[in-house]
Structure formats: C-alpha cells, structure tokens
PDB file of N, CA, C and O in Angstrom:
ATOM      1  N   UNK A   1       0.818  -1.180   0.000  1.00  0.00           N
ATOM      2  CA  UNK A   1       0.000   0.000   0.000  1.00  0.00           C
ATOM      3  C   UNK A   1       0.867   1.251   0.000  1.00  0.00           C
ATOM      4  O   UNK A   1       0.587   2.217  -0.709  1.00  0.00           O
ATOM      5  N   UNK A   2       1.927   1.218   0.807  1.00  0.00           N
ATOM      6  CA  UNK A   2       2.815   2.368   0.846  1.00  0.00           C
ATOM      7  C   UNK A   2       3.562   2.509  -0.475  1.00  0.00           C
ATOM      8  O   UNK A   2       3.786   3.620  -0.956  1.00  0.00           O
ATOM      9  N   UNK A   3       3.947   1.373  -1.059  1.00  0.00           N
ATOM     10  CA  UNK A   3       4.658   1.425  -2.338  1.00  0.00           C
ATOM     11  C   UNK A   3       3.747   1.984  -3.416  1.00  0.00           C
ATOM     12  O   UNK A   3       4.191   2.779  -4.245  1.00  0.00           O
ATOM     13  N   UNK A   4       2.495   1.589  -3.423  1.00  0.00           N
ATOM     14  CA  UNK A   4       1.552   2.096  -4.411  1.00  0.00           C
ATOM     15  C   UNK A   4       1.395   3.609  -4.265  1.00  0.00           C
ATOM     16  O   UNK A   4       1.325   4.322  -5.266  1.00  0.00           O
ATOM     17  N   UNK A   5       1.339   4.097  -3.044  1.00  0.00           N
ATOM     18  CA  UNK A   5       1.228   5.541  -2.817  1.00  0.00           C
ATOM     19  C   UNK A   5       2.477   6.263  -3.304  1.00  0.00           C
ATOM     20  O   UNK A   5       2.381   7.351  -3.872  1.00  0.00           O
ATOM     21  N   UNK A   6       3.646   5.668  -3.088  1.00  0.00           N
ATOM     22  CA  UNK A   6       4.883   6.283  -3.558  1.00  0.00           C
ATOM     23  C   UNK A   6       4.932   6.323  -5.079  1.00  0.00           C
ATOM     24  O   UNK A   6       5.391   7.304  -5.664  1.00  0.00           O
ATOM     25  N   UNK A   7       4.459   5.258  -5.718  1.00  0.00           N
ATOM     26  CA  UNK A   7       4.434   5.234  -7.184  1.00  0.00           C
ATOM     27  C   UNK A   7       3.476   6.290  -7.712  1.00  0.00           C
ATOM     28  O   UNK A   7       3.801   7.015  -8.653  1.00  0.00           O
ATOM     29  N   UNK A   8       2.299   6.378  -7.110  1.00  0.00           N
ATOM     30  CA  UNK A   8       1.323   7.375  -7.569  1.00  0.00           C
ATOM     31  C   UNK A   8       1.822   8.799  -7.335  1.00  0.00           C
ATOM     32  O   UNK A   8       1.459   9.713  -8.076  1.00  0.00           O
ATOM     33  N   UNK A   9       2.643   8.990  -6.317  1.00  0.00           N
ATOM     34  CA  UNK A   9       3.165  10.319  -6.004  1.00  0.00           C
ATOM     35  C   UNK A   9       4.280  10.720  -6.969  1.00  0.00           C
ATOM     36  O   UNK A   9       4.347  11.875  -7.389  1.00  0.00           O
ATOM     37  N   UNK A  10       5.156   9.778  -7.324  1.00  0.00           N
ATOM     38  CA  UNK A  10       6.306  10.116  -8.157  1.00  0.00           C
ATOM     39  C   UNK A  10       6.063   9.926  -9.653  1.00  0.00           C
ATOM     40  O   UNK A  10       6.839  10.436 -10.462  1.00  0.00           O
ATOM     41  N   UNK A  11       5.028   9.220 -10.037  1.00  0.00           N
ATOM     42  CA  UNK A  11       4.787   8.940 -11.452  1.00  0.00           C
ATOM     43  C   UNK A  11       4.595  10.194 -12.300  1.00  0.00           C
ATOM     44  O   UNK A  11       5.179  10.259 -13.382  1.00  0.00           O
ATOM     45  N   UNK A  12       3.815  11.199 -11.884  1.00  0.00           N
ATOM     46  CA  UNK A  12       3.669  12.387 -12.741  1.00  0.00           C
ATOM     47  C   UNK A  12       4.995  13.109 -13.006  1.00  0.00           C
ATOM     48  O   UNK A  12       5.241  13.550 -14.129  1.00  0.00           O
ATOM     49  N   UNK A  13       5.836  13.231 -12.003  1.00  0.00           N
ATOM     50  CA  UNK A  13       7.126  13.887 -12.205  1.00  0.00           C
ATOM     51  C   UNK A  13       8.009  13.074 -13.131  1.00  0.00           C
ATOM     52  O   UNK A  13       8.701  13.632 -13.983  1.00  0.00           O
ATOM     53  N   UNK A  14       7.988  11.751 -12.968  1.00  0.00           N
ATOM     54  CA  UNK A  14       8.778  10.881 -13.835  1.00  0.00           C
ATOM     55  C   UNK A  14       8.299  10.968 -15.285  1.00  0.00           C
ATOM     56  O   UNK A  14       9.114  11.061 -16.202  1.00  0.00           O
ATOM     57  N   UNK A  15       6.988  10.939 -15.494  1.00  0.00           N
ATOM     58  CA  UNK A  15       6.453  11.038 -16.852  1.00  0.00           C
ATOM     59  C   UNK A  15       6.740  12.401 -17.469  1.00  0.00           C
ATOM     60  O   UNK A  15       6.983  12.496 -18.672  1.00  0.00           O
ATOM     61  N   UNK A  16       6.714  13.457 -16.659  1.00  0.00           N
ATOM     62  CA  UNK A  16       7.045  14.787 -17.167  1.00  0.00           C
ATOM     63  C   UNK A  16       8.481  14.838 -17.660  1.00  0.00           C
ATOM     64  O   UNK A  16       8.768  15.411 -18.711  1.00  0.00           O
ATOM     65  N   UNK A  17       9.386  14.229 -16.888  1.00  0.00           N
ATOM     66  CA  UNK A  17      10.788  14.228 -17.303  1.00  0.00           C
ATOM     67  C   UNK A  17      11.003  13.398 -18.556  1.00  0.00           C
ATOM     68  O   UNK A  17      11.785  13.776 -19.428  1.00  0.00           O
ATOM     69  N   UNK A  18      10.310  12.266 -18.652  1.00  0.00           N
ATOM     70  CA  UNK A  18      10.512  11.397 -19.809  1.00  0.00           C
ATOM     71  C   UNK A  18       9.913  12.004 -21.077  1.00  0.00           C
ATOM     72  O   UNK A  18      10.585  12.092 -22.105  1.00  0.00           O
ATOM     73  N   UNK A  19       8.659  12.419 -21.002  1.00  0.00           N
ATOM     74  CA  UNK A  19       7.982  12.874 -22.215  1.00  0.00           C
ATOM     75  C   UNK A  19       8.234  14.342 -22.531  1.00  0.00           C
ATOM     76  O   UNK A  19       8.268  14.723 -23.701  1.00  0.00           O
ATOM     77  N   UNK A  20       8.408  15.163 -21.514  1.00  0.00           N
ATOM     78  CA  UNK A  20       8.571  16.582 -21.773  1.00  0.00           C
ATOM     79  C   UNK A  20      10.004  17.041 -21.861  1.00  0.00           C
ATOM     80  O   UNK A  20      10.321  17.916 -22.668  1.00  0.00           O
ATOM     81  N   UNK A  21      10.884  16.473 -21.047  1.00  0.00           N
ATOM     82  CA  UNK A  21      12.248  16.975 -20.965  1.00  0.00           C
ATOM     83  C   UNK A  21      13.267  15.852 -21.123  1.00  0.00           C
ATOM     84  O   UNK A  21      14.140  15.697 -20.269  1.00  0.00           O
ATOM     85  N   UNK A  22      13.180  15.086 -22.166  1.00  0.00           N
ATOM     86  CA  UNK A  22      14.123  13.997 -22.383  1.00  0.00           C
ATOM     87  C   UNK A  22      15.529  14.527 -22.563  1.00  0.00           C
ATOM     88  O   UNK A  22      16.491  13.855 -22.192  1.00  0.00           O
ATOM     89  N   UNK A  23      15.669  15.716 -23.124  1.00  0.00           N
ATOM     90  CA  UNK A  23      16.989  16.308 -23.326  1.00  0.00           C
ATOM     91  C   UNK A  23      17.659  16.614 -21.988  1.00  0.00           C
ATOM     92  O   UNK A  23      18.881  16.527 -21.870  1.00  0.00           O
ATOM     93  N   UNK A  24      16.863  16.971 -20.982  1.00  0.00           N
ATOM     94  CA  UNK A  24      17.406  17.259 -19.663  1.00  0.00           C
ATOM     95  C   UNK A  24      17.991  16.000 -19.038  1.00  0.00           C
ATOM     96  O   UNK A  24      19.067  16.039 -18.442  1.00  0.00           O
ATOM     97  N   UNK A  25      17.282  14.884 -19.176  1.00  0.00           N
ATOM     98  CA  UNK A  25      17.776  13.619 -18.635  1.00  0.00           C
ATOM     99  C   UNK A  25      19.074  13.224 -19.331  1.00  0.00           C
ATOM    100  O   UNK A  25      20.025  12.798 -18.676  1.00  0.00           O
ATOM    101  N   UNK A  26      19.119  13.362 -20.648  1.00  0.00           N
ATOM    102  CA  UNK A  26      20.343  13.016 -21.378  1.00  0.00           C
ATOM    103  C   UNK A  26      21.510  13.911 -20.959  1.00  0.00           C
ATOM    104  O   UNK A  26      22.634  13.432 -20.810  1.00  0.00           O
ATOM    105  N   UNK A  27      21.253  15.195 -20.771  1.00  0.00           N
ATOM    106  CA  UNK A  27      22.306  16.119 -20.370  1.00  0.00           C
ATOM    107  C   UNK A  27      22.838  15.789 -18.972  1.00  0.00           C
ATOM    108  O   UNK A  27      24.046  15.826 -18.742  1.00  0.00           O
ATOM    109  N   UNK A  28      21.946  15.469 -18.053  1.00  0.00           N
ATOM    110  CA  UNK A  28      22.382  15.124 -16.692  1.00  0.00           C
ATOM    111  C   UNK A  28      23.196  13.842 -16.695  1.00  0.00           C
ATOM    112  O   UNK A  28      24.215  13.756 -16.010  1.00  0.00           O
ATOM    113  N   UNK A  29      22.759  12.841 -17.458  1.00  0.00           N
ATOM    114  CA  UNK A  29      23.499  11.579 -17.530  1.00  0.00           C
ATOM    115  C   UNK A  29      24.878  11.795 -18.151  1.00  0.00           C
ATOM    116  O   UNK A  29      25.869  11.247 -17.667  1.00  0.00           O
ATOM    117  N   UNK A  30      24.945  12.590 -19.220  1.00  0.00           N
ATOM    118  CA  UNK A  30      26.232  12.846 -19.862  1.00  0.00           C
ATOM    119  C   UNK A  30      27.149  13.650 -18.951  1.00  0.00           C
ATOM    120  O   UNK A  30      28.351  13.388 -18.907  1.00  0.00           O
ATOM    121  N   UNK A  31      26.612  14.616 -18.230  1.00  0.00           N
ATOM    122  CA  UNK A  31      27.419  15.417 -17.315  1.00  0.00           C
ATOM    123  C   UNK A  31      27.961  14.563 -16.170  1.00  0.00           C
ATOM    124  O   UNK A  31      29.143  14.639 -15.837  1.00  0.00           O
ATOM    125  N   UNK A  32      27.096  13.756 -15.575  1.00  0.00           N
ATOM    126  CA  UNK A  32      27.534  12.890 -14.478  1.00  0.00           C
ATOM    127  C   UNK A  32      28.553  11.865 -14.971  1.00  0.00           C
ATOM    128  O   UNK A  32      29.539  11.590 -14.288  1.00  0.00           O
ATOM    129  N   UNK A  33      28.319  11.308 -16.139  1.00  0.00           N
ATOM    130  CA  UNK A  33      29.276  10.353 -16.698  1.00  0.00           C
ATOM    131  C   UNK A  33      30.617  10.996 -17.010  1.00  0.00           C
ATOM    132  O   UNK A  33      31.666  10.400 -16.763  1.00  0.00           O
ATOM    133  N   UNK A  34      30.591  12.204 -17.550  1.00  0.00           N
ATOM    134  CA  UNK A  34      31.836  12.908 -17.854  1.00  0.00           C
ATOM    135  C   UNK A  34      32.622  13.244 -16.601  1.00  0.00           C
ATOM    136  O   UNK A  34      33.843  13.088 -16.564  1.00  0.00           O
ATOM    137  N   UNK A  35      31.925  13.702 -15.581  1.00  0.00           N
ATOM    138  CA  UNK A  35      32.612  14.007 -14.320  1.00  0.00           C
ATOM    139  C   UNK A  35      33.178  12.734 -13.701  1.00  0.00           C
ATOM    140  O   UNK A  35      34.305  12.732 -13.206  1.00  0.00           O
ATOM    141  N   UNK A  36      32.400  11.649 -13.727  1.00  0.00           N
ATOM    142  CA  UNK A  36      32.877  10.391 -13.165  1.00  0.00           C
ATOM    143  C   UNK A  36      34.081   9.842 -13.900  1.00  0.00           C
ATOM    144  O   UNK A  36      35.044   9.399 -13.272  1.00  0.00           O
ATOM    145  N   UNK A  37      34.040   9.865 -15.231  1.00  0.00           N
ATOM    146  CA  UNK A  37      35.163   9.351 -16.017  1.00  0.00           C
ATOM    147  C   UNK A  37      36.397  10.211 -15.823  1.00  0.00           C
ATOM    148  O   UNK A  37      37.504   9.688 -15.690  1.00  0.00           O
ATOM    149  N   UNK A  38      36.219  11.530 -15.806  1.00  0.00           N
ATOM    150  CA  UNK A  38      37.389  12.396 -15.643  1.00  0.00           C
ATOM    151  C   UNK A  38      38.013  12.267 -14.260  1.00  0.00           C
ATOM    152  O   UNK A  38      39.235  12.347 -14.131  1.00  0.00           O
ATOM    153  N   UNK A  39      37.204  12.068 -13.224  1.00  0.00           N
ATOM    154  CA  UNK A  39      37.793  11.883 -11.905  1.00  0.00           C
ATOM    155  C   UNK A  39      38.473  10.531 -11.774  1.00  0.00           C
ATOM    156  O   UNK A  39      39.392  10.383 -10.969  1.00  0.00           O
ATOM    157  N   UNK A  40      38.044   9.542 -12.547  1.00  0.00           N
ATOM    158  CA  UNK A  40      38.712   8.243 -12.513  1.00  0.00           C
ATOM    159  C   UNK A  40      40.045   8.291 -13.266  1.00  0.00           C
ATOM    160  O   UNK A  40      41.006   7.630 -12.872  1.00  0.00           O
ATOM    161  N   UNK A  41      40.101   9.072 -14.346  1.00  0.00           N
ATOM    162  CA  UNK A  41      41.304   9.120 -15.175  1.00  0.00           C
ATOM    163  C   UNK A  41      42.368  10.026 -14.558  1.00  0.00           C
ATOM    164  O   UNK A  41      43.543   9.662 -14.498  1.00  0.00           O
ATOM    165  N   UNK A  42      41.956  11.197 -14.106  1.00  0.00           N
ATOM    166  CA  UNK A  42      42.906  12.171 -13.573  1.00  0.00           C
ATOM    167  C   UNK A  42      43.279  11.772 -12.147  1.00  0.00           C
ATOM    168  O   UNK A  42      42.412  11.599 -11.291  1.00  0.00           O
ATOM    169  N   UNK A  43      44.561  11.631 -11.911  1.00  0.00           N
ATOM    170  CA  UNK A  43      45.030  11.274 -10.583  1.00  0.00           C
ATOM    171  C   UNK A  43      45.032  12.483  -9.661  1.00  0.00           C
ATOM    172  O   UNK A  43      44.985  13.627 -10.114  1.00  0.00           O
ATOM    173  N   UNK A  44      45.086  12.220  -8.385  1.00  0.00           N
ATOM    174  CA  UNK A  44      45.125  13.310  -7.425  1.00  0.00           C
ATOM    175  C   UNK A  44      44.705  12.836  -6.047  1.00  0.00           C
ATOM    176  O   UNK A  44      44.627  11.635  -5.789  1.00  0.00           O
ATOM    177  N   UNK A  45      44.435  13.785  -5.164  1.00  0.00           N
ATOM    178  CA  UNK A  45      44.101  13.414  -3.790  1.00  0.00           C
ATOM    179  C   UNK A  45      42.719  12.766  -3.646  1.00  0.00           C
ATOM    180  O   UNK A  45      42.395  12.223  -2.589  1.00  0.00           O
ATOM    181  N   UNK A  46      41.914  12.821  -4.696  1.00  0.00           N
ATOM    182  CA  UNK A  46      40.568  12.259  -4.623  1.00  0.00           C
ATOM    183  C   UNK A  46      40.527  10.768  -4.954  1.00  0.00           C
ATOM    184  O   UNK A  46      39.455  10.163  -4.926  1.00  0.00           O
ATOM    185  N   UNK A  47      41.673  10.169  -5.266  1.00  0.00           N
ATOM    186  CA  UNK A  47      41.689   8.759  -5.672  1.00  0.00           C
ATOM    187  C   UNK A  47      41.180   7.835  -4.567  1.00  0.00           C
ATOM    188  O   UNK A  47      40.446   6.888  -4.848  1.00  0.00           O
ATOM    189  N   UNK A  48      41.558   8.096  -3.322  1.00  0.00           N
ATOM    190  CA  UNK A  48      41.093   7.249  -2.218  1.00  0.00           C
ATOM    191  C   UNK A  48      39.583   7.350  -2.049  1.00  0.00           C
ATOM    192  O   UNK A  48      38.915   6.360  -1.750  1.00  0.00           O
ATOM    193  N   UNK A  49      39.056   8.545  -2.242  1.00  0.00           N
ATOM    194  CA  UNK A  49      37.601   8.723  -2.138  1.00  0.00           C
ATOM    195  C   UNK A  49      36.874   7.976  -3.258  1.00  0.00           C
ATOM    196  O   UNK A  49      35.818   7.385  -3.030  1.00  0.00           O
ATOM    197  N   UNK A  50      37.432   8.003  -4.453  1.00  0.00           N
ATOM    198  CA  UNK A  50      36.806   7.288  -5.568  1.00  0.00           C
ATOM    199  C   UNK A  50      36.869   5.780  -5.339  1.00  0.00           C
ATOM    200  O   UNK A  50      35.911   5.071  -5.649  1.00  0.00           O
ATOM    201  N   UNK A  51      37.979   5.282  -4.803  1.00  0.00           N
ATOM    202  CA  UNK A  51      38.069   3.854  -4.509  1.00  0.00           C
ATOM    203  C   UNK A  51      37.047   3.451  -3.450  1.00  0.00           C
ATOM    204  O   UNK A  51      36.438   2.385  -3.541  1.00  0.00           O
ATOM    205  N   UNK A  52      36.865   4.301  -2.455  1.00  0.00           N
ATOM    206  CA  UNK A  52      35.869   4.017  -1.423  1.00  0.00           C
ATOM    207  C   UNK A  52      34.454   4.039  -2.007  1.00  0.00           C
ATOM    208  O   UNK A  52      33.619   3.209  -1.647  1.00  0.00           O
ATOM    209  N   UNK A  53      34.187   4.987  -2.907  1.00  0.00           N
ATOM    210  CA  UNK A  53      32.884   5.048  -3.571  1.00  0.00           C
ATOM    211  C   UNK A  53      32.631   3.791  -4.391  1.00  0.00           C
ATOM    212  O   UNK A  53      31.518   3.264  -4.398  1.00  0.00           O
ATOM    213  N   UNK A  54      33.658   3.311  -5.081  1.00  0.00           N
ATOM    214  CA  UNK A  54      33.511   2.092  -5.872  1.00  0.00           C
ATOM    215  C   UNK A  54      33.226   0.901  -4.971  1.00  0.00           C
ATOM    216  O   UNK A  54      32.415   0.042  -5.317  1.00  0.00           O
ATOM    217  N   UNK A  55      33.889   0.842  -3.812  1.00  0.00           N
ATOM    218  CA  UNK A  55      33.623  -0.249  -2.865  1.00  0.00           C
ATOM    219  C   UNK A  55      32.186  -0.200  -2.363  1.00  0.00           C
ATOM    220  O   UNK A  55      31.534  -1.239  -2.254  1.00  0.00           O
ATOM    221  N   UNK A  56      31.686   0.995  -2.056  1.00  0.00           N
ATOM    222  CA  UNK A  56      30.301   1.121  -1.609  1.00  0.00           C
ATOM    223  C   UNK A  56      29.322   0.703  -2.714  1.00  0.00           C
ATOM    224  O   UNK A  56      28.324   0.039  -2.437  1.00  0.00           O
ATOM    225  N   UNK A  57      29.602   1.085  -3.945  1.00  0.00           N
ATOM    226  CA  UNK A  57      28.731   0.690  -5.049  1.00  0.00           C
ATOM    227  C   UNK A  57      28.746  -0.820  -5.261  1.00  0.00           C
ATOM    228  O   UNK A  57      27.706  -1.423  -5.526  1.00  0.00           O
ATOM    229  N   UNK A  58      29.920  -1.428  -5.144  1.00  0.00           N
ATOM    230  CA  UNK A  58      30.001  -2.884  -5.266  1.00  0.00           C
ATOM    231  C   UNK A  58      29.229  -3.566  -4.146  1.00  0.00           C
ATOM    232  O   UNK A  58      28.539  -4.559  -4.380  1.00  0.00           O
ATOM    233  N   UNK A  59      29.342  -3.040  -2.932  1.00  0.00           N
ATOM    234  CA  UNK A  59      28.629  -3.600  -1.796  1.00  0.00           C
ATOM    235  C   UNK A  59      27.117  -3.506  -2.002  1.00  0.00           C
ATOM    236  O   UNK A  59      26.396  -4.471  -1.748  1.00  0.00           O
ATOM    237  N   UNK A  60      26.633  -2.348  -2.461  1.00  0.00           N
ATOM    238  CA  UNK A  60      25.206  -2.178  -2.718  1.00  0.00           C
ATOM    239  C   UNK A  60      24.712  -3.079  -3.833  1.00  0.00           C
ATOM    240  O   UNK A  60      23.624  -3.647  -3.743  1.00  0.00           O
ATOM    241  N   UNK A  61      25.512  -3.211  -4.890  1.00  0.00           N
ATOM    242  CA  UNK A  61      25.134  -4.092  -5.996  1.00  0.00           C
ATOM    243  C   UNK A  61      25.095  -5.548  -5.538  1.00  0.00           C
ATOM    244  O   UNK A  61      24.228  -6.308  -5.969  1.00  0.00           O
ATOM    245  N   UNK A  62      26.029  -5.943  -4.668  1.00  0.00           N
ATOM    246  CA  UNK A  62      26.048  -7.298  -4.125  1.00  0.00           C
ATOM    247  C   UNK A  62      24.761  -7.585  -3.362  1.00  0.00           C
ATOM    248  O   UNK A  62      24.146  -8.632  -3.563  1.00  0.00           O
ATOM    249  N   UNK A  63      24.344  -6.668  -2.487  1.00  0.00           N
ATOM    250  CA  UNK A  63      23.140  -6.903  -1.708  1.00  0.00           C
ATOM    251  C   UNK A  63      21.883  -6.842  -2.564  1.00  0.00           C
ATOM    252  O   UNK A  63      20.909  -7.541  -2.283  1.00  0.00           O
ATOM    253  N   UNK A  64      21.892  -6.020  -3.596  1.00  0.00           N
ATOM    254  CA  UNK A  64      20.765  -6.000  -4.528  1.00  0.00           C
ATOM    255  C   UNK A  64      20.643  -7.342  -5.245  1.00  0.00           C
ATOM    256  O   UNK A  64      19.546  -7.882  -5.383  1.00  0.00           O
ATOM    257  N   UNK A  65      21.773  -7.873  -5.697  1.00  0.00           N
ATOM    258  CA  UNK A  65      21.757  -9.177  -6.370  1.00  0.00           C
ATOM    259  C   UNK A  65      21.309 -10.277  -5.412  1.00  0.00           C
ATOM    260  O   UNK A  65      20.569 -11.176  -5.811  1.00  0.00           O
ATOM    261  N   UNK A  66      21.746 -10.220  -4.158  1.00  0.00           N
ATOM    262  CA  UNK A  66      21.302 -11.218  -3.185  1.00  0.00           C
ATOM    263  C   UNK A  66      19.791 -11.131  -2.953  1.00  0.00           C
ATOM    264  O   UNK A  66      19.126 -12.157  -2.812  1.00  0.00           O
ATOM    265  N   UNK A  67      19.255  -9.930  -2.915  1.00  0.00           N
ATOM    266  CA  UNK A  67      17.816  -9.778  -2.745  1.00  0.00           C
ATOM    267  C   UNK A  67      17.033 -10.326  -3.921  1.00  0.00           C
ATOM    268  O   UNK A  67      15.996 -10.964  -3.737  1.00  0.00           O
ATOM    269  N   UNK A  68      17.521 -10.081  -5.134  1.00  0.00           N
ATOM    270  CA  UNK A  68      16.833 -10.585  -6.328  1.00  0.00           C
ATOM    271  C   UNK A  68      16.868 -12.107  -6.359  1.00  0.00           C
ATOM    272  O   UNK A  68      15.852 -12.746  -6.630  1.00  0.00           O
ATOM    273  N   UNK A  69      18.038 -12.694  -6.081  1.00  0.00           N
ATOM    274  CA  UNK A  69      18.118 -14.155  -6.100  1.00  0.00           C
ATOM    275  C   UNK A  69      17.297 -14.768  -4.968  1.00  0.00           C
ATOM    276  O   UNK A  69      16.733 -15.850  -5.129  1.00  0.00           O
ATOM    277  N   UNK A  70      17.227 -14.094  -3.835  1.00  0.00           N
ATOM    278  CA  UNK A  70      16.407 -14.600  -2.736  1.00  0.00           C
ATOM    279  C   UNK A  70      14.933 -14.588  -3.128  1.00  0.00           C
ATOM    280  O   UNK A  70      14.196 -15.525  -2.821  1.00  0.00           O
ATOM    281  N   UNK A  71      14.510 -13.531  -3.804  1.00  0.00           N
ATOM    282  CA  UNK A  71      13.123 -13.442  -4.247  1.00  0.00           C
ATOM    283  C   UNK A  71      12.827 -14.518  -5.287  1.00  0.00           C
ATOM    284  O   UNK A  71      11.766 -15.141  -5.250  1.00  0.00           O
ATOM    285  N   UNK A  72      13.743 -14.738  -6.199  1.00  0.00           N
ATOM    286  CA  UNK A  72      13.537 -15.761  -7.227  1.00  0.00           C
ATOM    287  C   UNK A  72      13.494 -17.153  -6.610  1.00  0.00           C
ATOM    288  O   UNK A  72      12.686 -17.989  -7.015  1.00  0.00           O
ATOM    289  N   UNK A  73      14.357 -17.402  -5.636  1.00  0.00           N
ATOM    290  CA  UNK A  73      14.370 -18.730  -5.038  1.00  0.00           C
ATOM    291  C   UNK A  73      13.128 -18.968  -4.183  1.00  0.00           C
ATOM    292  O   UNK A  73      12.646 -20.098  -4.103  1.00  0.00           O
ATOM    293  N   UNK A  74      12.604 -17.928  -3.545  1.00  0.00           N
ATOM    294  CA  UNK A  74      11.384 -18.117  -2.766  1.00  0.00           C
ATOM    295  C   UNK A  74      10.189 -18.363  -3.684  1.00  0.00           C
ATOM    296  O   UNK A  74       9.273 -19.098  -3.315  1.00  0.00           O
ATOM    297  N   UNK A  75      10.185 -17.772  -4.852  1.00  0.00           N
ATOM    298  CA  UNK A  75       9.123 -18.032  -5.811  1.00  0.00           C
ATOM    299  C   UNK A  75       9.260 -19.440  -6.386  1.00  0.00           C
ATOM    300  O   UNK A  75       8.257 -20.118  -6.611  1.00  0.00           O
ATOM    301  N   UNK A  76      10.489 -19.882  -6.625  1.00  0.00           N
ATOM    302  CA  UNK A  76      10.703 -21.223  -7.183  1.00  0.00           C
ATOM    303  C   UNK A  76      10.353 -22.298  -6.164  1.00  0.00           C
ATOM    304  O   UNK A  76       9.982 -23.410  -6.539  1.00  0.00           O
ATOM    305  N   UNK A  77      10.467 -21.977  -4.880  1.00  0.00           N
ATOM    306  CA  UNK A  77      10.154 -22.966  -3.853  1.00  0.00           C
ATOM    307  C   UNK A  77       8.654 -23.240  -3.774  1.00  0.00           C
ATOM    308  O   UNK A  77       8.252 -24.351  -3.429  1.00  0.00           O
ATOM    309  N   UNK A  78       7.827 -22.258  -4.084  1.00  0.00           N
ATOM    310  CA  UNK A  78       6.372 -22.405  -4.004  1.00  0.00           C
ATOM    311  C   UNK A  78       5.725 -21.911  -5.296  1.00  0.00           C
ATOM    312  O   UNK A  78       5.053 -20.879  -5.273  1.00  0.00           O
ATOM    313  N   UNK A  79       5.899 -22.603  -6.419  1.00  0.00           N
ATOM    314  CA  UNK A  79       5.350 -22.092  -7.678  1.00  0.00           C
ATOM    315  C   UNK A  79       3.833 -22.193  -7.771  1.00  0.00           C
ATOM    316  O   UNK A  79       3.227 -21.526  -8.610  1.00  0.00           O
ATOM    317  N   UNK A  80       3.202 -23.018  -6.922  1.00  0.00           N
ATOM    318  CA  UNK A  80       1.761 -23.173  -7.015  1.00  0.00           C
ATOM    319  C   UNK A  80       1.020 -22.011  -6.362  1.00  0.00           C
ATOM    320  O   UNK A  80      -0.175 -21.836  -6.599  1.00  0.00           O
ATOM    321  N   UNK A  81       1.693 -21.229  -5.560  1.00  0.00           N
ATOM    322  CA  UNK A  81       1.038 -20.084  -4.928  1.00  0.00           C
ATOM    323  C   UNK A  81       1.101 -18.876  -5.857  1.00  0.00           C
ATOM    324  O   UNK A  81       2.067 -18.697  -6.598  1.00  0.00           O
ATOM    325  N   UNK A  82       0.089 -18.076  -5.806  1.00  0.00           N
ATOM    326  CA  UNK A  82       0.050 -16.860  -6.626  1.00  0.00           C
ATOM    327  C   UNK A  82       0.544 -15.701  -5.755  1.00  0.00           C
ATOM    328  O   UNK A  82       0.015 -15.452  -4.672  1.00  0.00           O
ATOM    329  N   UNK A  83       1.560 -15.004  -6.245  1.00  0.00           N
ATOM    330  CA  UNK A  83       2.164 -13.910  -5.501  1.00  0.00           C
ATOM    331  C   UNK A  83       1.649 -12.589  -6.030  1.00  0.00           C
ATOM    332  O   UNK A  83       2.402 -11.826  -6.636  1.00  0.00           O
ATOM    333  N   UNK A  84       0.396 -12.313  -5.811  1.00  0.00           N
ATOM    334  CA  UNK A  84      -0.188 -11.059  -6.293  1.00  0.00           C
ATOM    335  C   UNK A  84      -0.552 -10.191  -5.097  1.00  0.00           C
ATOM    336  O   UNK A  84      -1.012 -10.677  -4.063  1.00  0.00           O
ATOM    337  N   UNK A  85      -0.334  -8.911  -5.267  1.00  0.00           N
ATOM    338  CA  UNK A  85      -0.699  -7.951  -4.231  1.00  0.00           C
ATOM    339  C   UNK A  85      -1.921  -7.191  -4.751  1.00  0.00           C
ATOM    340  O   UNK A  85      -1.851  -6.596  -5.826  1.00  0.00           O
ATOM    341  N   UNK A  86      -3.016  -7.195  -4.033  1.00  0.00           N
ATOM    342  CA  UNK A  86      -4.190  -6.473  -4.539  1.00  0.00           C
ATOM    343  C   UNK A  86      -3.953  -4.975  -4.532  1.00  0.00           C
ATOM    344  O   UNK A  86      -3.449  -4.416  -3.558  1.00  0.00           O
ATOM    345  N   UNK A  87      -4.322  -4.338  -5.622  1.00  0.00           N
ATOM    346  CA  UNK A  87      -4.168  -2.896  -5.733  1.00  0.00           C
ATOM    347  C   UNK A  87      -5.373  -2.195  -5.097  1.00  0.00           C
ATOM    348  O   UNK A  87      -6.499  -2.686  -5.185  1.00  0.00           O
ATOM    349  N   UNK A  88      -5.135  -1.059  -4.465  1.00  0.00           N
ATOM    350  CA  UNK A  88      -6.266  -0.352  -3.863  1.00  0.00           C
ATOM    351  C   UNK A  88      -7.187   0.227  -4.928  1.00  0.00           C
ATOM    352  O   UNK A  88      -6.741   0.613  -6.008  1.00  0.00           O
ATOM    353  N   UNK A  89      -8.450   0.281  -4.616  1.00  0.00           N
ATOM    354  CA  UNK A  89      -9.406   0.834  -5.573  1.00  0.00           C
ATOM    355  C   UNK A  89      -9.372   2.341  -5.530  1.00  0.00           C
ATOM    356  O   UNK A  89      -9.247   2.938  -4.461  1.00  0.00           O
ATOM    357  N   UNK A  90      -9.482   2.956  -6.685  1.00  0.00           N
ATOM    358  CA  UNK A  90      -9.465   4.423  -6.753  1.00  0.00           C
ATOM    359  C   UNK A  90     -10.865   4.985  -6.709  1.00  0.00           C
ATOM    360  O   UNK A  90     -11.044   6.202  -6.757  1.00  0.00           O
TER     361      UNK A  90
END
C-alpha cells in the first residue's frame, strides 16, 4: 500500500521528465558520466575517495543481487502459490 502511494506520487514527475524533458535527462546523464570518467582518469588526492565510492557501489550491488536471487528462489520454492498484491481501488 505504501509502495503504491509512492508510485502514484512520483509517477507524474517521472512522466514529465521522460515525455517533456528527455533532453534534460540526457544532459544530466552525460554530465555525471563525464565528471565520473574524468575523476577516474585524472590522478590526485581524490583517488582514495573514488576507490571508497567504488567499494560502496560494489557492496550495494552485491546486496541487490542477493535480494533478487532470494526473491527468485522463494518463488521457485512455491510455484503453485500466486504472488499477487491487490491494488487499492481508486
């Protein structure tokens, strides 16, 4: 129920960005990618911080993958059950 409310709250802003301002999303992605690549290539005092950031990203990706595989294995253990969440009526 809370997830449905969050989706209904953020969906209009997400659709506005996708359909109305696709160029803005592309510009932000290119800017962030350029800054990230340049900080990885150029050496300096920020190298330790970038290595720590990479470790945190790897850690988060590891736990995300564990959650996905856990969800898949729980579904495979009980395939006869239907895993549907009823949506609230509007």
